[in-house]
N, C-alpha and C positions, 0 to 999 in steps of 0.2 A: 839469575834472571829475575828481575824485580817485577816487571810488568805483569799484571794478572789478566788473563783472558776474560773478556766480558761475556763470553758464552759459557753457559752452565754445562760442565762436563764432569764426568767422574774423575776423581783424583787419579785413578789408575791410567785413564786415557790421557789426562794431563801429563803424567810422568812419561807415558809412551811417546807423546809428541816431543816433549822436551829432550828426552834421551836420544830419540832418533836424530833430532836436529844436530846433536852435539857429538854423538858417539857412534853413529851408524858406520862411519868410515873405519872403525876398529875391527869390524867383522871382515875377514878375508874371505873372498869368494873362492879361493883356491883351497882353503882349509875345510876338510870334511866336517860336518856338523858333529857336535858332541853327542856321544851316546853312552849310556850306562843303564844296565838292567835295574829296575826299580828295587829289586831285592837287594842289590848292592848299595843303592842310594840310601835306603832305609836303615841298612846295617851300619853305615857310616854315621848317620845322624846329620842334622842340619849343619852344625858348625864345621865338621870335618868335611862334609860334602862340598860346602862352599870353598873351602880351601882347595879341594881337589878340582873342582870345577874351574876355578881361576887359573890353576896351573895347567890343566889339560887344554882348556880352551884358549889359553893365552890371552885373556881378556879380563882385566881388573877394572874396567871402566864402569860408570854407573849403568850403562846399558847392559854390560856383561853380567853384573851383579844382579840386575832385574831378571835376566834370562835364567840365571842360576837359581834364584829364589823360585821362580816359576817352574822350573824343572823339578825342584825338590817338592814344591806344593802339590804338583800333579800326581806324583808318585804317592805322596802321603795321603792325599785325598782318596785315591783309588783304594789304598789299603784301609782307610777309615770307613769307606762305603761298604767294603766287604765285611768288616767287623760289625757294622750297623745292620747289615741284612740278616745277621744271626740273632738279633735281639727279638724278644717275644712280642707279640701284639703289633701295636701301631708306634712302637718306640723308634722304628727306623724313621718314620715320618717326623717324629719330634726331633731326632737328630738333625734332619734336614732343615727343619724350621729354626732350630737354635743356631746352626751355622749361618743360615741366611740372615738372621737378625743381628748376629754378631758382626757379620760382614758390613751390613748397612751402617751399623753403630760405628764400627771402625772407620770405614770410609768417610763417613760424616765428620768424625773427630779429626782425622788428618787433613780434610779439606778445610776445616776451620783453622787448624794450625797454619796451614799453607797461606790463608788469607792473613792471618795475624802477623806472619813473618814478612809479608810483601813478596811471596813467592820463593823459589829456590827448589832445585832438583833434588836436594837432600831429602825433603819432605815426602816427595813422590817415591823415592827409593824406600823410605821407611814404611810408607803404606803398603808397597809391594812385599817388603820383608815381613810385615804383619800377617800377610796371607799365609806364609810358611809357618810362622809362629802359631797362628791360629789353628792350622791343621794338626800341629804337635799337640796342642791342648785339646783338640777334639777327641783325640785318643783317650785322654783322661775322662772326658764326659761320657763317652761311650761306654768305657770300662765301669763307670759308676752306675750304669743301668743295671748291671749284674747284682746290685745290691738292693733289689726291688722290695724284698721282704723285710729289710732291716729299717725300722723307724728310728730316727735319731733326732731328738729335739735340739741337740747342740748343733748339728748340721743345718737344721732349718734356721736356727738363730744366726748362724754364720751367713747364711744365704741372705737373710734380711739385712744384716750389717753391710754386706757388699753391695746390695741394691741401693741402700742409703748413701753409700760412698760414691756410687756412680751418679746418683741423682744430684748430690752436692757438687760434684765435679762439673756436671752439665750446667747446673744452675750458676756456678761461679763464671762460666765462659759463655753464658747465653747473651750477655751484653755485647754489641758490636764493638770491636776494639778501635783504637784511635786511627789506624790505617795511616801511620806517619809516612810510609813509603809511596803511597798513592798520590797521583796528581789530583787536582781539584775535579777534573772531568771524570776521573775513574771512581771517585769515592762513593758516588751514588749507586753505581752498579755494584760495587764491592759490598757495600752495606746490604743491598738487596740479596746478593748471593750468600752472604754470611748468615742472614736471618732465615733464608730458605733452607740452608744447611742445618741450622739449629733446629728448624721444625722437623727435618728429616731424622736428626738424632733423637729428638724427643719421641718420635713415632716408633723408632726402633727400640728405644729404651722401654717404652710401654709395651711393645710386643714381647720383649724379653721378660719383663716382669710377669706378664700373664703366663708365659710358658713356664717360668720358675715356680709360680704358684701351683702349676698343674704337675710338675715333674716329681719323681721320687726324691726323697730328701738328699741322698748322696748326689744325684745328678743335678739337683737344684743348686746345691752348694757350689758344685764345680762351675756350673754355668753362671752363676751370680758373681763369682770371683773373677771370671774372664770378662764379664760385663764391665766390671769396674776397672780391671786391668787394661782393657781396650782404650778407655778414655784417659787413664792415667798416663799411659804411654805416648798417647797423642798430644796431651796438654803439657806434660812435665818432663819429657825426654829433651 
């Protein structure tokens, strides 16, 4: 699908609309909905679970993959929330803030990529897949809070390097692309949407940098690495 919607919507919603239009018929009303206890889902891990989901649901379409990623992410997030509630002080709140800022940054990055490429359901699927990957990484960030008393200058330096990598990636893609696939009538709206999304990405990056500065060294290093990886995945995959 090459034509970009002129309405500003989140990338996850764009994907849902695109996927439903092409793949909703793949879902059989007669087949019972897929069910698996979250404990078993998490024991399998993301990759093995997606294989099992495709086989048991009988749906390897983009819509089916989106549903599978969502199922896994819901289980993983609930598990991460339970882990975060055991953290001392207000670190549970910090975990929520980190997740929210990473989500905003990742969504903005994938929306920018979607515009660069002139559309395509694959970018929406990649964005939904990033939700599942993000929750896997959130477990590492939460675990890093257990190292509160351990100061490590090396970890703080790594965090700074990751923040700089993220800033460089964002700066490199801040200029509106050529939009070769857009018609003359669409280009103005697409340029506007692209620049609005760049602004959102910069705001999320700034929020993450403030959080990283306040986090313990180990949690800061993990958060900063994910910050850079979110943009690297969106722009370079």
